C-alpha positions as MATLAB code, in Angstrom:
seq = 'MPPSRSILHVDMDAFFVGVELLDRPELRGRPVVVGGAGRRGVVAAASYEARSYGVFSAQPMAVARRLCPHAVILDGRHDRYREISGQVMAIFRDVTPLVEPLSLDEAFLDVTGRTRGLGPAPQIAQMIRDRVLQEVGLSCSVGVAPNKFLAKLASQRAKPTATPTGPVPGPGVLEIAEDAALVFLHALPVEAIWGVGPATLTKLQQLGIATVADLADIDAEVLVRHLGRASGRHLAALAWGRDDRPVESSVGAKSISHEETFPEDIADREVLERELLRLADSVGQRLRDSGVVARTIGIKVRFAGFRTVTRSVTPAAPVDDGLLIASIAQTLLAEVEVAGGIRLIGVAASQLIDPPATQLALDLTEAAVGASGPLRTSPRPRSPELIDTLDSIRSRFGRSAIGPARLAGAAGAAASEPGTRLWGPAVPVDEPGGSQI';
ca = [
      93.916  105.891  140.056;
      91.411  108.770  139.678;
      88.219  107.960  137.758;
      88.346  108.643  134.028;
      86.797  111.900  132.850;
      85.069  112.801  129.601;
      86.390  116.191  128.456;
      85.442  117.951  125.225;
      87.301  120.780  123.535;
      84.985  122.557  121.113;
      86.640  124.857  118.577;
      84.624  126.826  116.027;
      85.838  126.527  112.430;
      87.146  129.887  111.131;
      84.711  131.563  113.535;
      84.960  135.225  112.492;
      84.685  134.289  108.825;
      81.792  131.960  109.594;
      79.876  134.755  111.306;
      80.462  137.056  108.355;
      79.127  134.384  105.989;
      75.942  134.144  108.042;
      75.265  137.741  107.035;
      76.887  137.506  103.574;
      75.997  134.020  102.270;
      76.879  135.091   98.726;
      80.554  134.942   99.779;
      80.500  131.216  100.573;
      83.158  129.299   98.689;
      85.289  132.389   98.104;
      88.558  133.263   99.864;
      87.460  135.599  102.672;
      89.795  137.345  105.111;
      88.688  139.236  108.238;
      90.938  141.823  109.847;
      92.477  145.248  109.492;
      92.262  146.054  105.802;
      94.850  148.873  105.841;
      98.482  148.366  104.950;
      99.290  148.003  108.658;
      96.388  145.685  109.308;
      96.616  142.123  110.590;
      94.620  139.043  109.586;
      92.186  138.035  112.337;
      90.749  135.029  110.503;
      90.808  133.452  107.067;
      88.408  131.091  105.369;
      89.789  127.695  104.445;
      89.683  128.802  100.803;
      92.017  131.686  101.710;
      94.208  129.411  103.827;
      94.794  127.316  100.725;
      96.821  130.278   99.417;
      98.918  130.463  102.599;
      96.868  133.112  104.422;
      96.615  132.640  108.194;
      95.671  134.580  111.315;
      98.157  137.106  112.775;
      99.719  137.494  109.332;
     100.235  141.056  108.062;
      97.347  141.941  105.759;
      99.810  143.181  103.143;
     101.272  139.671  102.950;
      97.793  138.133  102.738;
      96.963  140.421   99.815;
     100.078  139.340   97.945;
      99.364  135.662   98.522;
      95.683  135.925   97.587;
      95.053  139.137   95.613;
      91.451  138.180   94.815;
      90.497  137.637   98.475;
      87.472  139.452   99.890;
      88.721  141.488  102.850;
      86.222  142.412  105.555;
      86.691  144.624  108.598;
      86.046  142.715  111.809;
      82.845  143.268  113.827;
      83.706  142.243  117.363;
      80.273  143.028  118.788;
      78.674  140.687  116.257;
      81.167  137.933  117.060;
      80.476  138.357  120.778;
      76.736  138.116  120.112;
      77.054  134.855  118.164;
      79.548  133.501  120.690;
      76.893  133.985  123.377;
      74.479  131.823  121.379;
      77.086  129.086  120.971;
      78.076  129.121  124.655;
      74.388  128.885  125.621;
      74.181  125.585  123.709;
      77.245  124.304  125.567;
      75.742  125.240  128.931;
      72.491  123.548  127.985;
      74.478  120.314  127.710;
      76.568  120.716  130.878;
      77.106  123.445  133.491;
      80.828  122.677  133.421;
      81.873  124.966  130.575;
      85.190  126.861  130.552;
      85.345  129.382  127.701;
      88.857  130.045  126.436;
      87.876  132.724  123.927;
      84.872  133.701  121.852;
      85.231  130.596  119.707;
      86.457  127.756  121.897;
      85.701  126.127  125.235;
      86.316  123.065  127.362;
      83.302  121.042  128.522;
      83.277  118.340  131.192;
      80.485  115.916  130.209;
      81.485  113.135  132.616;
      78.222  113.458  134.537;
      76.105  113.601  131.385;
      77.124  110.352  129.737;
      74.481  108.352  131.619;
      71.641  110.450  130.228;
      73.061  111.562  126.857;
      75.245  108.641  125.834;
      79.014  108.259  125.328;
      81.149  111.395  125.067;
      81.674  111.132  121.268;
      77.893  110.951  120.848;
      77.507  114.095  122.980;
      80.184  115.794  120.876;
      78.305  115.019  117.670;
      75.067  116.256  119.215;
      76.761  119.570  120.050;
      78.068  119.888  116.475;
      74.594  119.232  115.107;
      72.933  121.766  117.428;
      75.474  124.515  116.691;
      74.974  123.984  112.961;
      71.170  123.825  113.137;
      70.581  126.589  115.699;
      73.384  129.024  114.857;
      74.403  128.032  111.334;
      78.102  127.513  112.077;
      80.398  124.501  112.057;
      82.694  123.431  114.864;
      85.185  120.663  115.590;
      85.237  118.675  118.820;
      88.017  116.760  120.520;
      87.098  114.073  123.055;
      89.611  112.822  125.623;
      90.122  112.050  129.311;
      91.788  115.459  129.954;
      92.063  118.999  128.613;
      95.473  118.618  126.991;
      94.504  115.617  124.905;
      91.056  117.026  124.077;
      92.613  120.153  122.587;
      95.022  118.090  120.505;
      92.095  115.979  119.309;
      90.030  118.992  118.227;
      92.911  120.224  116.091;
      92.933  116.887  114.265;
      89.140  117.024  113.848;
      89.199  120.325  111.938;
      89.117  120.889  108.181;
      92.478  121.413  106.509;
      93.567  123.741  103.755;
      95.425  122.238  100.798;
      96.719  123.785   97.558;
      93.696  122.310   95.794;
      91.181  123.630   98.317;
      89.679  122.809  101.729;
      89.439  119.188  102.861;
      86.760  118.390  105.480;
      87.915  116.917  108.776;
      86.131  114.224  110.791;
      84.409  116.875  112.924;
      84.676  114.740  116.067;
      87.838  112.930  117.110;
      88.266  110.875  120.272;
      91.572  110.046  121.926;
      90.688  107.124  124.154;
      92.652  106.675  127.356;
      94.218  103.380  126.257;
      95.315  104.858  122.914;
      96.547  108.228  124.182;
     100.272  107.476  124.286;
     100.333  105.975  120.802;
      98.691  109.126  119.457;
     100.731  111.523  121.571;
     104.226  110.092  121.156;
     104.030  110.241  117.378;
     103.604  114.040  117.438;
     106.406  116.605  117.028;
     107.392  118.066  120.368;
     106.170  121.564  119.394;
     102.601  120.195  119.503;
     102.766  120.341  123.305;
     101.444  123.372  125.158;
     104.246  125.553  126.413;
     106.723  124.646  123.673;
     107.324  127.959  121.943;
     110.318  128.932  119.810;
     112.704  129.453  122.746;
     111.757  126.203  124.504;
     111.838  124.312  121.206;
     115.429  125.456  120.603;
     116.490  124.181  124.045;
     114.751  120.853  123.487;
     116.358  120.443  120.074;
     119.754  121.038  121.692;
     118.941  118.035  123.897;
     118.154  115.962  120.809;
     114.405  116.029  121.406;
     112.310  116.162  118.228;
     109.150  114.217  119.104;
     106.949  113.810  122.149;
     108.298  110.257  122.428;
     111.824  111.715  122.728;
     110.565  114.060  125.436;
     108.981  111.188  127.351;
     112.310  109.304  127.331;
     114.211  112.193  128.959;
     114.499  112.173  132.748;
     112.349  114.930  134.268;
     115.287  116.290  136.274;
     117.226  116.884  133.047;
     114.329  118.991  131.797;
     114.213  120.863  135.104;
     117.915  121.732  134.837;
     117.536  123.109  131.320;
     114.022  124.644  131.474;
     113.408  125.449  135.125;
     111.409  123.505  137.702;
     107.872  124.528  136.717;
     108.323  124.226  132.956;
     110.403  121.051  133.153;
     107.918  119.169  135.334;
     104.980  120.489  133.297;
     106.405  119.206  130.010;
     107.439  115.896  131.549;
     103.849  115.296  132.693;
     102.315  116.279  129.342;
     104.714  113.967  127.499;
     102.921  111.105  129.244;
      99.467  112.572  128.672;
      98.997  113.575  132.314;
      96.834  116.666  132.898;
      94.685  116.835  136.026;
      93.345  120.368  135.563;
      89.578  120.537  136.075;
      87.172  122.366  133.788;
      86.605  125.624  135.668;
      83.235  127.099  134.801;
      83.765  130.135  137.039;
      86.985  131.325  135.407;
      86.632  134.936  134.303;
      88.802  137.186  132.193;
      92.283  137.740  133.604;
      92.634  141.126  131.944;
      90.736  143.563  129.751;
      92.573  145.623  127.167;
      92.229  147.684  124.013;
      94.985  148.683  121.634;
      95.222  150.602  118.382;
      97.582  150.391  115.412;
      97.828  153.733  113.633;
      97.814  154.233  109.844;
     100.928  156.400  110.285;
     103.406  156.678  113.163;
     102.408  159.338  115.701;
     104.958  161.461  117.567;
     102.519  164.071  118.927;
     102.127  163.375  122.658;
      98.796  165.221  122.833;
      97.353  163.000  120.108;
      98.653  159.911  121.904;
      97.120  161.054  125.187;
      93.781  161.537  123.459;
      94.085  158.022  122.047;
      94.789  156.676  125.525;
      91.645  158.426  126.760;
      89.564  156.735  124.067;
      91.017  153.320  124.814;
      90.756  153.774  128.579;
      87.107  154.804  128.223;
      86.413  151.507  126.450;
      88.378  149.495  129.012;
      86.448  151.124  131.841;
      83.147  150.351  130.131;
      84.073  146.691  129.723;
      85.177  146.455  133.356;
      81.797  147.750  134.527;
      79.927  145.542  132.048;
      81.797  142.563  133.517;
      81.140  143.641  137.110;
      84.811  143.814  138.065;
      87.425  146.409  138.972;
      91.141  146.434  138.151;
      93.980  146.587  140.626;
      96.641  147.169  137.950;
      96.638  149.493  134.927;
      99.228  149.288  132.180;
     100.091  150.614  128.752;
     101.693  149.021  125.721;
     103.713  151.101  123.262;
     105.128  149.823  119.978;
     107.599  152.046  118.184;
     108.132  152.524  114.466;
     110.862  149.862  114.480;
     108.532  147.335  116.170;
     110.290  147.541  119.529;
     107.592  147.210  122.193;
     107.621  148.411  125.793;
     105.071  148.045  128.573;
     104.553  150.014  131.746;
     102.148  149.242  134.597;
     101.279  150.408  138.077;
      98.979  149.411  140.932;
      97.098  152.482  142.208;
      95.949  152.930  145.792;
      92.445  151.629  145.039;
      90.994  149.422  142.280;
      89.387  151.291  139.385;
      86.711  150.892  136.720;
      86.279  154.550  135.668;
      87.686  155.266  132.219;
      88.769  158.808  133.116;
      90.825  157.597  136.070;
      92.303  154.798  133.975;
      93.201  157.365  131.312;
      94.958  159.582  133.855;
      97.060  156.665  135.049;
      97.828  155.605  131.469;
      98.816  159.142  130.478;
     101.140  159.346  133.478;
     102.783  156.094  132.423;
     103.150  157.442  128.883;
     104.974  160.480  130.284;
     107.869  158.118  131.073;
     108.140  157.016  127.424;
     109.979  158.961  124.720;
     107.631  159.251  121.741;
     109.568  161.627  119.470;
     110.611  158.803  117.128;
     107.008  157.895  116.379;
     104.565  155.376  117.842;
     103.057  152.629  115.713;
     100.693  151.095  118.300;
      99.422  152.011  121.723;
      97.248  150.110  124.179;
      95.669  150.241  127.627;
      95.257  147.159  129.828;
      93.483  146.499  133.124;
      94.603  143.410  135.040;
      94.354  141.762  138.460;
      90.582  141.891  138.119;
      88.554  141.500  141.304;
      84.996  141.950  142.477;
      84.226  145.565  143.454;
      84.792  146.285  147.141;
      81.720  146.932  149.267;
      82.677  150.604  149.376;
      84.468  151.984  146.328;
      87.260  154.237  147.562;
      88.040  157.457  145.710;
      91.319  157.087  143.868;
      94.145  159.283  145.113;
      95.611  160.626  141.888;
      98.807  161.868  143.463;
     102.337  161.089  142.428;
     102.827  158.948  145.519;
      99.731  156.883  144.864;
     100.435  156.252  141.219;
     104.157  155.825  141.594;
     104.890  158.002  138.581;
     108.045  159.942  137.971;
     106.150  163.143  137.176;
     102.848  164.888  137.834;
      99.675  163.774  136.137;
      98.916  165.593  132.911;
      95.217  165.413  133.799;
      93.741  164.932  137.274;
      89.968  164.570  136.992;
      87.906  164.429  140.135;
      86.600  160.907  140.776;
      83.086  160.644  139.355;
      80.260  159.460  141.575;
      78.852  155.957  141.030;
      75.469  157.561  140.288;
      76.940  159.646  137.476;
      78.745  156.659  135.973;
      75.543  154.585  136.165;
      73.679  157.340  134.333;
      76.312  157.517  131.586;
      76.212  153.727  131.215;
      72.413  153.808  130.943;
      72.578  156.404  128.165;
      75.103  154.326  126.244;
      73.099  151.157  126.756;
      70.015  152.799  125.302;
      71.473  154.995  122.550;
      74.867  153.410  121.768;
      78.416  154.083  122.912;
      78.823  157.092  120.635;
      75.868  158.879  122.286;
      78.007  160.273  125.094;
      81.670  160.305  126.024;
      84.585  162.422  127.209;
      84.478  165.990  125.885;
      88.050  165.666  124.628;
      86.803  163.045  122.174;
      83.921  165.159  120.899;
      83.379  165.331  117.157;
      82.437  162.824  114.496;
      85.855  161.189  114.267;
      86.224  160.850  118.014;
      82.734  159.501  118.481;
      83.180  156.850  115.846;
      86.598  155.889  117.090;
      85.345  155.544  120.672;
      83.441  152.371  119.780;
      85.383  149.431  121.265;
      86.466  146.709  118.895;
      86.214  148.812  115.755;
      89.867  148.425  114.756;
      91.185  145.497  116.771;
      93.368  144.255  113.959;
      94.775  147.493  112.619;
      93.462  150.492  110.708;
      91.015  150.117  107.869;
      91.835  151.254  104.339;
      91.684  155.069  104.099;
      89.678  156.417  101.198;
      92.825  157.561   99.396;
      94.698  154.277   99.858;
      94.278  151.491   97.301;
      92.948  148.347   98.928;
      92.184  144.768   98.027;
      88.766  143.337   97.288;
      87.238  145.040  100.299;
      83.444  145.104  100.085;
];
């Protein structure tokens, strides 16, 4: 029997909204929604006051407006959220070096080796909550358990809840002790388990499985036959609270991407190629900021009818230059029919690795890229010295200080800022909006 661990899952409460309230304290207690304020926008986060009206993240902003017409709608500020996230993560790392961030607003912490000096794990969890509130001004909820799976379930139960009469505070810290784990777990609906999405849930329901207890009673081989070997064995283990995954403090991003939802569908290929250039420029910048290069470049295209396609390719050498990424993305777009109108487009860099000792020049030929047609643009690879100079200018004067000539002009410069419209377009000046201030 392996020794018991003390794992925390820390989840910030309505993080994006909380950050906005740090800068706009006069909005406290009001229904506040962060996201794309335009009619095609998406909710990124909602205060618990807004959630009481049925508003939730990933919901279309138009629906959120109907549910809560008096909500204050704020455009997201990803750079500000990243800044505050850094402050929060620094507190975590001051407690333990074993911190695995999952996103800007949540992380796993292994505090097994800190219990001797700092006290039991629930006491450490409360200390973290107190420090985040005192030093950053934000609230968080913490789950305490012997493994990651149970800790994440516990943090969800520790959070505030939204009710029709308003927010109800949660306990803030909730522990699932090892000897009480199965009692807690088996009472949950089966969809509470990681990996049980709509398709898997339908298959489980066909087997008569409604709760985690039902899942635990099913032979693992039955699950394997219906769900596949990996998924079946994974769910069988979680049904009994078994999760041996360590907290991995060295885990980095698996991909870096930017995408844009347009106010109106776009069928002009030249406009779409210019948009890809803007997005690729931002992806390249983030790759270099993270000290990695990408082995695979892909695009995401969503049509007017919401059908979505993706295309990707692995070039001859890994890349981190936005112009080269744009050329690859534009070549991939050449394989997609855009005449019917495009609602969303995105660029993604994946299979991220450390830069090779000698960065090879990318061969932008048809054979290297694997495209069905010639590149629309074939820029010469830029020298590392030139890229370093451009990065230095942006670091000192801002991202809009310099960029690709094709994006020149006020609109292009403003749009080239990464994270400005992550959740859809903002409200145009001639479009009626909600309570956007």
